[in-house]
PDB file of N, CA, C and O in Angstrom:
ATOM      1  N   UNK A   1      -1.090  20.227 -17.845  1.00  0.00           N
ATOM      2  CA  UNK A   1      -1.788  20.349 -16.577  1.00  0.00           C
ATOM      3  C   UNK A   1      -2.173  21.809 -16.304  1.00  0.00           C
ATOM      4  O   UNK A   1      -3.246  22.096 -15.772  1.00  0.00           O
ATOM      5  N   UNK A   2      -1.274  22.716 -16.680  1.00  0.00           N
ATOM      6  CA  UNK A   2      -1.579  24.134 -16.496  1.00  0.00           C
ATOM      7  C   UNK A   2      -2.732  24.537 -17.406  1.00  0.00           C
ATOM      8  O   UNK A   2      -3.666  25.213 -16.972  1.00  0.00           O
ATOM      9  N   UNK A   3      -2.664  24.122 -18.668  1.00  0.00           N
ATOM     10  CA  UNK A   3      -3.724  24.474 -19.629  1.00  0.00           C
ATOM     11  C   UNK A   3      -5.083  23.953 -19.210  1.00  0.00           C
ATOM     12  O   UNK A   3      -6.099  24.619 -19.408  1.00  0.00           O
ATOM     13  N   UNK A   4      -5.105  22.755 -18.627  1.00  0.00           N
ATOM     14  CA  UNK A   4      -6.388  22.167 -18.244  1.00  0.00           C
ATOM     15  C   UNK A   4      -6.893  22.691 -16.902  1.00  0.00           C
ATOM     16  O   UNK A   4      -8.013  22.382 -16.496  1.00  0.00           O
ATOM     17  N   UNK A   5      -6.073  23.481 -16.216  1.00  0.00           N
ATOM     18  CA  UNK A   5      -6.491  24.046 -14.939  1.00  0.00           C
ATOM     19  C   UNK A   5      -6.258  23.153 -13.741  1.00  0.00           C
ATOM     20  O   UNK A   5      -6.698  23.467 -12.635  1.00  0.00           O
ATOM     21  N   UNK A   6      -5.568  22.038 -13.948  1.00  0.00           N
ATOM     22  CA  UNK A   6      -5.297  21.133 -12.830  1.00  0.00           C
ATOM     23  C   UNK A   6      -4.322  21.753 -11.838  1.00  0.00           C
ATOM     24  O   UNK A   6      -4.406  21.502 -10.636  1.00  0.00           O
ATOM     25  N   UNK A   7      -3.394  22.566 -12.347  1.00  0.00           N
ATOM     26  CA  UNK A   7      -2.429  23.266 -11.505  1.00  0.00           C
ATOM     27  C   UNK A   7      -2.333  24.706 -11.982  1.00  0.00           C
ATOM     28  O   UNK A   7      -2.736  25.033 -13.098  1.00  0.00           O
ATOM     29  N   UNK A   8      -1.790  25.570 -11.112  1.00  0.00           N
ATOM     30  CA  UNK A   8      -1.736  26.994 -11.437  1.00  0.00           C
ATOM     31  C   UNK A   8      -0.466  27.400 -12.170  1.00  0.00           C
ATOM     32  O   UNK A   8      -0.431  28.446 -12.819  1.00  0.00           O
ATOM     33  N   UNK A   9       0.585  26.576 -12.071  1.00  0.00           N
ATOM     34  CA  UNK A   9       1.854  26.982 -12.678  1.00  0.00           C
ATOM     35  C   UNK A   9       2.655  25.771 -13.143  1.00  0.00           C
ATOM     36  O   UNK A   9       2.347  24.628 -12.803  1.00  0.00           O
ATOM     37  N   UNK A  10       3.676  26.050 -13.918  1.00  0.00           N
ATOM     38  CA  UNK A  10       4.569  24.978 -14.368  1.00  0.00           C
ATOM     39  C   UNK A  10       5.276  24.357 -13.164  1.00  0.00           C
ATOM     40  O   UNK A  10       5.495  23.146 -13.129  1.00  0.00           O
ATOM     41  N   UNK A  11       5.629  25.173 -12.189  1.00  0.00           N
ATOM     42  CA  UNK A  11       6.288  24.650 -10.987  1.00  0.00           C
ATOM     43  C   UNK A  11       5.397  23.628 -10.279  1.00  0.00           C
ATOM     44  O   UNK A  11       5.878  22.586  -9.833  1.00  0.00           O
ATOM     45  N   UNK A  12       4.113  23.924 -10.176  1.00  0.00           N
ATOM     46  CA  UNK A  12       3.185  22.974  -9.556  1.00  0.00           C
ATOM     47  C   UNK A  12       3.066  21.704 -10.388  1.00  0.00           C
ATOM     48  O   UNK A  12       2.942  20.609  -9.840  1.00  0.00           O
ATOM     49  N   UNK A  13       3.102  21.845 -11.694  1.00  0.00           N
ATOM     50  CA  UNK A  13       3.039  20.676 -12.577  1.00  0.00           C
ATOM     51  C   UNK A  13       4.267  19.799 -12.381  1.00  0.00           C
ATOM     52  O   UNK A  13       4.161  18.574 -12.320  1.00  0.00           O
ATOM     53  N   UNK A  14       5.434  20.432 -12.283  1.00  0.00           N
ATOM     54  CA  UNK A  14       6.676  19.671 -12.052  1.00  0.00           C
ATOM     55  C   UNK A  14       6.603  18.973 -10.705  1.00  0.00           C
ATOM     56  O   UNK A  14       6.947  17.795 -10.603  1.00  0.00           O
ATOM     57  N   UNK A  15       6.160  19.684  -9.661  1.00  0.00           N
ATOM     58  CA  UNK A  15       6.018  19.066  -8.343  1.00  0.00           C
ATOM     59  C   UNK A  15       5.066  17.870  -8.385  1.00  0.00           C
ATOM     60  O   UNK A  15       5.332  16.836  -7.772  1.00  0.00           O
ATOM     61  N   UNK A  16       3.972  18.016  -9.101  1.00  0.00           N
ATOM     62  CA  UNK A  16       3.006  16.923  -9.208  1.00  0.00           C
ATOM     63  C   UNK A  16       3.621  15.727  -9.929  1.00  0.00           C
ATOM     64  O   UNK A  16       3.423  14.582  -9.523  1.00  0.00           O
ATOM     65  N   UNK A  17       4.357  15.991 -10.985  1.00  0.00           N
ATOM     66  CA  UNK A  17       4.993  14.909 -11.746  1.00  0.00           C
ATOM     67  C   UNK A  17       6.046  14.199 -10.900  1.00  0.00           C
ATOM     68  O   UNK A  17       6.142  12.971 -10.920  1.00  0.00           O
ATOM     69  N   UNK A  18       6.832  14.973 -10.161  1.00  0.00           N
ATOM     70  CA  UNK A  18       7.852  14.373  -9.291  1.00  0.00           C
ATOM     71  C   UNK A  18       7.183  13.536  -8.204  1.00  0.00           C
ATOM     72  O   UNK A  18       7.639  12.434  -7.900  1.00  0.00           O
ATOM     73  N   UNK A  19       6.119  14.050  -7.624  1.00  0.00           N
ATOM     74  CA  UNK A  19       5.393  13.292  -6.601  1.00  0.00           C
ATOM     75  C   UNK A  19       4.842  11.988  -7.137  1.00  0.00           C
ATOM     76  O   UNK A  19       4.905  10.954  -6.472  1.00  0.00           O
ATOM     77  N   UNK A  20       4.302  12.041  -8.340  1.00  0.00           N
ATOM     78  CA  UNK A  20       3.762  10.830  -8.963  1.00  0.00           C
ATOM     79  C   UNK A  20       4.871   9.815  -9.212  1.00  0.00           C
ATOM     80  O   UNK A  20       4.687   8.621  -8.973  1.00  0.00           O
ATOM     81  N   UNK A  21       6.024  10.286  -9.693  1.00  0.00           N
ATOM     82  CA  UNK A  21       7.153   9.388  -9.955  1.00  0.00           C
ATOM     83  C   UNK A  21       7.668   8.774  -8.654  1.00  0.00           C
ATOM     84  O   UNK A  21       7.990   7.586  -8.613  1.00  0.00           O
ATOM     85  N   UNK A  22       7.747   9.571  -7.603  1.00  0.00           N
ATOM     86  CA  UNK A  22       8.213   9.052  -6.308  1.00  0.00           C
ATOM     87  C   UNK A  22       7.258   8.011  -5.757  1.00  0.00           C
ATOM     88  O   UNK A  22       7.691   6.983  -5.236  1.00  0.00           O
ATOM     89  N   UNK A  23       5.960   8.268  -5.867  1.00  0.00           N
ATOM     90  CA  UNK A  23       4.984   7.278  -5.389  1.00  0.00           C
ATOM     91  C   UNK A  23       5.116   5.965  -6.155  1.00  0.00           C
ATOM     92  O   UNK A  23       5.032   4.887  -5.568  1.00  0.00           O
ATOM     93  N   UNK A  24       5.321   6.060  -7.461  1.00  0.00           N
ATOM     94  CA  UNK A  24       5.492   4.851  -8.277  1.00  0.00           C
ATOM     95  C   UNK A  24       6.749   4.097  -7.861  1.00  0.00           C
ATOM     96  O   UNK A  24       6.728   2.872  -7.743  1.00  0.00           O
ATOM     97  N   UNK A  25       7.840   4.820  -7.640  1.00  0.00           N
ATOM     98  CA  UNK A  25       9.087   4.178  -7.193  1.00  0.00           C
ATOM     99  C   UNK A  25       8.906   3.529  -5.829  1.00  0.00           C
ATOM    100  O   UNK A  25       9.370   2.411  -5.603  1.00  0.00           O
ATOM    101  N   UNK A  26       8.234   4.227  -4.923  1.00  0.00           N
ATOM    102  CA  UNK A  26       8.011   3.679  -3.577  1.00  0.00           C
ATOM    103  C   UNK A  26       7.141   2.427  -3.623  1.00  0.00           C
ATOM    104  O   UNK A  26       7.398   1.466  -2.898  1.00  0.00           O
ATOM    105  N   UNK A  27       6.125   2.433  -4.462  1.00  0.00           N
ATOM    106  CA  UNK A  27       5.272   1.243  -4.593  1.00  0.00           C
ATOM    107  C   UNK A  27       6.059   0.061  -5.151  1.00  0.00           C
ATOM    108  O   UNK A  27       5.901  -1.074  -4.703  1.00  0.00           O
ATOM    109  N   UNK A  28       6.908   0.347  -6.137  1.00  0.00           N
ATOM    110  CA  UNK A  28       7.731  -0.709  -6.726  1.00  0.00           C
ATOM    111  C   UNK A  28       8.702  -1.275  -5.695  1.00  0.00           C
ATOM    112  O   UNK A  28       8.884  -2.490  -5.616  1.00  0.00           O
ATOM    113  N   UNK A  29       9.327  -0.404  -4.904  1.00  0.00           N
ATOM    114  CA  UNK A  29      10.260  -0.857  -3.867  1.00  0.00           C
ATOM    115  C   UNK A  29       9.534  -1.668  -2.802  1.00  0.00           C
ATOM    116  O   UNK A  29      10.050  -2.686  -2.339  1.00  0.00           O
ATOM    117  N   UNK A  30       8.342  -1.228  -2.409  1.00  0.00           N
ATOM    118  CA  UNK A  30       7.566  -1.965  -1.416  1.00  0.00           C
ATOM    119  C   UNK A  30       7.159  -3.337  -1.942  1.00  0.00           C
ATOM    120  O   UNK A  30       7.226  -4.327  -1.214  1.00  0.00           O
ATOM    121  N   UNK A  31       6.742  -3.398  -3.188  1.00  0.00           N
ATOM    122  CA  UNK A  31       6.372  -4.687  -3.787  1.00  0.00           C
ATOM    123  C   UNK A  31       7.564  -5.633  -3.817  1.00  0.00           C
ATOM    124  O   UNK A  31       7.420  -6.820  -3.525  1.00  0.00           O
ATOM    125  N   UNK A  32       8.737  -5.120  -4.167  1.00  0.00           N
ATOM    126  CA  UNK A  32       9.942  -5.960  -4.206  1.00  0.00           C
ATOM    127  C   UNK A  32      10.313  -6.439  -2.804  1.00  0.00           C
ATOM    128  O   UNK A  32      10.667  -7.604  -2.622  1.00  0.00           O
ATOM    129  N   UNK A  33      10.233  -5.548  -1.812  1.00  0.00           N
ATOM    130  CA  UNK A  33      10.553  -5.936  -0.439  1.00  0.00           C
ATOM    131  C   UNK A  33       9.563  -6.964   0.090  1.00  0.00           C
ATOM    132  O   UNK A  33       9.951  -7.902   0.786  1.00  0.00           O
ATOM    133  N   UNK A  34       8.299  -6.792  -0.235  1.00  0.00           N
ATOM    134  CA  UNK A  34       7.272  -7.741   0.207  1.00  0.00           C
ATOM    135  C   UNK A  34       7.507  -9.110  -0.420  1.00  0.00           C
ATOM    136  O   UNK A  34       7.388 -10.135   0.251  1.00  0.00           O
ATOM    137  N   UNK A  35       7.838  -9.121  -1.697  1.00  0.00           N
ATOM    138  CA  UNK A  35       8.123 -10.384  -2.382  1.00  0.00           C
ATOM    139  C   UNK A  35       9.317 -11.079  -1.744  1.00  0.00           C
ATOM    140  O   UNK A  35       9.271 -12.282  -1.489  1.00  0.00           O
ATOM    141  N   UNK A  36      10.394 -10.326  -1.483  1.00  0.00           N
ATOM    142  CA  UNK A  36      11.582 -10.906  -0.835  1.00  0.00           C
ATOM    143  C   UNK A  36      11.221 -11.474   0.531  1.00  0.00           C
ATOM    144  O   UNK A  36      11.660 -12.569   0.886  1.00  0.00           O
ATOM    145  N   UNK A  37      10.430 -10.740   1.293  1.00  0.00           N
ATOM    146  CA  UNK A  37      10.039 -11.175   2.635  1.00  0.00           C
ATOM    147  C   UNK A  37       9.330 -12.526   2.582  1.00  0.00           C
ATOM    148  O   UNK A  37       9.684 -13.448   3.316  1.00  0.00           O
ATOM    149  N   UNK A  38       8.337 -12.637   1.719  1.00  0.00           N
ATOM    150  CA  UNK A  38       7.583 -13.880   1.652  1.00  0.00           C
ATOM    151  C   UNK A  38       8.382 -15.004   0.997  1.00  0.00           C
ATOM    152  O   UNK A  38       8.209 -16.168   1.359  1.00  0.00           O
ATOM    153  N   UNK A  39       9.237 -14.684   0.057  1.00  0.00           N
ATOM    154  CA  UNK A  39      10.070 -15.712  -0.576  1.00  0.00           C
ATOM    155  C   UNK A  39      11.058 -16.329   0.399  1.00  0.00           C
ATOM    156  O   UNK A  39      11.449 -17.483   0.225  1.00  0.00           O
ATOM    157  N   UNK A  40      11.470 -15.590   1.416  1.00  0.00           N
ATOM    158  CA  UNK A  40      12.465 -16.077   2.368  1.00  0.00           C
ATOM    159  C   UNK A  40      11.853 -16.773   3.581  1.00  0.00           C
ATOM    160  O   UNK A  40      12.580 -17.238   4.459  1.00  0.00           O
ATOM    161  N   UNK A  41      10.540 -16.846   3.635  1.00  0.00           N
ATOM    162  CA  UNK A  41       9.875 -17.478   4.777  1.00  0.00           C
ATOM    163  C   UNK A  41       9.965 -18.993   4.697  1.00  0.00           C
ATOM    164  O   UNK A  41       9.925 -19.591   3.622  1.00  0.00           O
ATOM    165  N   UNK A  42      10.090 -19.586   5.871  1.00  0.00           N
ATOM    166  CA  UNK A  42      10.053 -21.045   5.937  1.00  0.00           C
ATOM    167  C   UNK A  42       8.604 -21.502   5.813  1.00  0.00           C
ATOM    168  O   UNK A  42       7.687 -20.717   6.052  1.00  0.00           O
ATOM    169  N   UNK A  43       8.389 -22.763   5.444  1.00  0.00           N
ATOM    170  CA  UNK A  43       7.015 -23.275   5.365  1.00  0.00           C
ATOM    171  C   UNK A  43       6.268 -23.157   6.699  1.00  0.00           C
ATOM    172  O   UNK A  43       5.063 -22.905   6.721  1.00  0.00           O
ATOM    173  N   UNK A  44       6.984 -23.338   7.800  1.00  0.00           N
ATOM    174  CA  UNK A  44       6.344 -23.216   9.118  1.00  0.00           C
ATOM    175  C   UNK A  44       5.878 -21.779   9.363  1.00  0.00           C
ATOM    176  O   UNK A  44       4.777 -21.554   9.864  1.00  0.00           O
ATOM    177  N   UNK A  45       6.710 -20.830   9.012  1.00  0.00           N
ATOM    178  CA  UNK A  45       6.353 -19.424   9.206  1.00  0.00           C
ATOM    179  C   UNK A  45       5.188 -19.036   8.310  1.00  0.00           C
ATOM    180  O   UNK A  45       4.308 -18.281   8.723  1.00  0.00           O
ATOM    181  N   UNK A  46       5.181 -19.542   7.099  1.00  0.00           N
ATOM    182  CA  UNK A  46       4.070 -19.270   6.188  1.00  0.00           C
ATOM    183  C   UNK A  46       2.769 -19.806   6.779  1.00  0.00           C
ATOM    184  O   UNK A  46       1.736 -19.140   6.714  1.00  0.00           O
ATOM    185  N   UNK A  47       2.816 -21.002   7.352  1.00  0.00           N
ATOM    186  CA  UNK A  47       1.626 -21.585   7.971  1.00  0.00           C
ATOM    187  C   UNK A  47       1.159 -20.730   9.146  1.00  0.00           C
ATOM    188  O   UNK A  47      -0.040 -20.513   9.321  1.00  0.00           O
ATOM    189  N   UNK A  48       2.108 -20.243   9.955  1.00  0.00           N
ATOM    190  CA  UNK A  48       1.753 -19.392  11.087  1.00  0.00           C
ATOM    191  C   UNK A  48       1.134 -18.074  10.615  1.00  0.00           C
ATOM    192  O   UNK A  48       0.132 -17.620  11.168  1.00  0.00           O
ATOM    193  N   UNK A  49       1.737 -17.462   9.588  1.00  0.00           N
ATOM    194  CA  UNK A  49       1.209 -16.212   9.031  1.00  0.00           C
ATOM    195  C   UNK A  49      -0.205 -16.412   8.479  1.00  0.00           C
ATOM    196  O   UNK A  49      -1.076 -15.563   8.669  1.00  0.00           O
ATOM    197  N   UNK A  50      -0.422 -17.522   7.808  1.00  0.00           N
ATOM    198  CA  UNK A  50      -1.742 -17.809   7.244  1.00  0.00           C
ATOM    199  C   UNK A  50      -2.774 -17.992   8.350  1.00  0.00           C
ATOM    200  O   UNK A  50      -3.890 -17.483   8.253  1.00  0.00           O
ATOM    201  N   UNK A  51      -2.404 -18.714   9.393  1.00  0.00           N
ATOM    202  CA  UNK A  51      -3.317 -18.933  10.514  1.00  0.00           C
ATOM    203  C   UNK A  51      -3.635 -17.606  11.198  1.00  0.00           C
ATOM    204  O   UNK A  51      -4.788 -17.342  11.541  1.00  0.00           O
ATOM    205  N   UNK A  52      -2.630 -16.782  11.395  1.00  0.00           N
ATOM    206  CA  UNK A  52      -2.844 -15.482  12.018  1.00  0.00           C
ATOM    207  C   UNK A  52      -3.764 -14.616  11.161  1.00  0.00           C
ATOM    208  O   UNK A  52      -4.646 -13.939  11.687  1.00  0.00           O
ATOM    209  N   UNK A  53      -3.564 -14.634   9.860  1.00  0.00           N
ATOM    210  CA  UNK A  53      -4.426 -13.874   8.953  1.00  0.00           C
ATOM    211  C   UNK A  53      -5.869 -14.318   9.026  1.00  0.00           C
ATOM    212  O   UNK A  53      -6.781 -13.492   9.044  1.00  0.00           O
ATOM    213  N   UNK A  54      -6.078 -15.626   9.068  1.00  0.00           N
ATOM    214  CA  UNK A  54      -7.449 -16.150   9.179  1.00  0.00           C
ATOM    215  C   UNK A  54      -8.089 -15.726  10.500  1.00  0.00           C
ATOM    216  O   UNK A  54      -9.258 -15.341  10.535  1.00  0.00           O
ATOM    217  N   UNK A  55      -7.316 -15.798  11.587  1.00  0.00           N
ATOM    218  CA  UNK A  55      -7.844 -15.413  12.898  1.00  0.00           C
ATOM    219  C   UNK A  55      -8.179 -13.924  12.950  1.00  0.00           C
ATOM    220  O   UNK A  55      -9.207 -13.536  13.505  1.00  0.00           O
ATOM    221  N   UNK A  56      -7.320 -13.096  12.376  1.00  0.00           N
ATOM    222  CA  UNK A  56      -7.566 -11.651  12.363  1.00  0.00           C
ATOM    223  C   UNK A  56      -8.810 -11.331  11.532  1.00  0.00           C
ATOM    224  O   UNK A  56      -9.623 -10.494  11.922  1.00  0.00           O
ATOM    225  N   UNK A  57      -8.952 -11.997  10.391  1.00  0.00           N
ATOM    226  CA  UNK A  57     -10.127 -11.771   9.545  1.00  0.00           C
ATOM    227  C   UNK A  57     -11.394 -12.194  10.273  1.00  0.00           C
ATOM    228  O   UNK A  57     -12.420 -11.520  10.190  1.00  0.00           O
ATOM    229  N   UNK A  58     -11.320 -13.293  10.973  1.00  0.00           N
ATOM    230  CA  UNK A  58     -12.482 -13.770  11.723  1.00  0.00           C
ATOM    231  C   UNK A  58     -12.828 -12.805  12.845  1.00  0.00           C
ATOM    232  O   UNK A  58     -13.999 -12.485  13.047  1.00  0.00           O
ATOM    233  N   UNK A  59     -11.833 -12.343  13.570  1.00  0.00           N
ATOM    234  CA  UNK A  59     -12.072 -11.406  14.673  1.00  0.00           C
ATOM    235  C   UNK A  59     -12.632 -10.086  14.149  1.00  0.00           C
ATOM    236  O   UNK A  59     -13.517  -9.498  14.770  1.00  0.00           O
ATOM    237  N   UNK A  60     -12.131  -9.627  13.031  1.00  0.00           N
ATOM    238  CA  UNK A  60     -12.581  -8.358  12.470  1.00  0.00           C
ATOM    239  C   UNK A  60     -13.969  -8.410  11.875  1.00  0.00           C
ATOM    240  O   UNK A  60     -14.625  -7.379  11.729  1.00  0.00           O
ATOM    241  N   UNK A  61     -14.420  -9.597  11.531  1.00  0.00           N
ATOM    242  CA  UNK A  61     -15.741  -9.703  10.903  1.00  0.00           C
ATOM    243  C   UNK A  61     -16.875  -9.375  11.863  1.00  0.00           C
ATOM    244  O   UNK A  61     -17.989  -9.085  11.426  1.00  0.00           O
ATOM    245  N   UNK A  62     -16.609  -9.417  13.155  1.00  0.00           N
ATOM    246  CA  UNK A  62     -17.637  -9.120  14.140  1.00  0.00           C
ATOM    247  C   UNK A  62     -17.709  -7.649  14.518  1.00  0.00           C
ATOM    248  O   UNK A  62     -18.521  -7.271  15.363  1.00  0.00           O
ATOM    249  N   UNK A  63     -16.882  -6.819  13.916  1.00  0.00           N
ATOM    250  CA  UNK A  63     -16.847  -5.395  14.268  1.00  0.00           C
ATOM    251  C   UNK A  63     -17.663  -4.602  13.249  1.00  0.00           C
ATOM    252  O   UNK A  63     -17.496  -4.753  12.039  1.00  0.00           O
ATOM    253  N   UNK A  64     -18.536  -3.767  13.764  1.00  0.00           N
ATOM    254  CA  UNK A  64     -19.305  -2.865  12.906  1.00  0.00           C
ATOM    255  C   UNK A  64     -18.561  -1.540  12.893  1.00  0.00           C
ATOM    256  O   UNK A  64     -18.749  -0.714  13.786  1.00  0.00           O
ATOM    257  N   UNK A  65     -17.723  -1.333  11.893  1.00  0.00           N
ATOM    258  CA  UNK A  65     -16.868  -0.151  11.841  1.00  0.00           C
ATOM    259  C   UNK A  65     -17.664   1.144  11.732  1.00  0.00           C
ATOM    260  O   UNK A  65     -17.199   2.193  12.177  1.00  0.00           O
ATOM    261  N   UNK A  66     -18.850   1.084  11.150  1.00  0.00           N
ATOM    262  CA  UNK A  66     -19.680   2.280  11.063  1.00  0.00           C
ATOM    263  C   UNK A  66     -20.135   2.751  12.434  1.00  0.00           C
ATOM    264  O   UNK A  66     -20.319   3.949  12.649  1.00  0.00           O
ATOM    265  N   UNK A  67     -20.315   1.845  13.340  1.00  0.00           N
ATOM    266  CA  UNK A  67     -20.750   2.214  14.686  1.00  0.00           C
ATOM    267  C   UNK A  67     -19.579   2.568  15.586  1.00  0.00           C
ATOM    268  O   UNK A  67     -19.791   3.115  16.668  1.00  0.00           O
ATOM    269  N   UNK A  68     -18.341   2.273  15.173  1.00  0.00           N
ATOM    270  CA  UNK A  68     -17.154   2.567  15.978  1.00  0.00           C
ATOM    271  C   UNK A  68     -16.726   4.017  15.864  1.00  0.00           C
ATOM    272  O   UNK A  68     -15.908   4.489  16.653  1.00  0.00           O
ATOM    273  N   UNK A  69     -17.276   4.730  14.882  1.00  0.00           N
ATOM    274  CA  UNK A  69     -16.836   6.119  14.645  1.00  0.00           C
ATOM    275  C   UNK A  69     -17.428   7.057  15.657  1.00  0.00           C
ATOM    276  O   UNK A  69     -17.168   8.259  15.611  1.00  0.00           O
TER     277      UNK A  69
END
């Protein structure tokens, strides 16, 4: 990374590598937690979550986000 000019020093390269590893670990932990959450849901709760998702998607489809800025 130093040779290619991506970072100025070995310390910055180490920091970048550690940051990348932490992000990967955090994504893996989040994926596992999300899987556990949905695996433990009752069929009724899953139906409610699905209905809520459909309603939110429908409500959001009428918003022009470019004009909201």
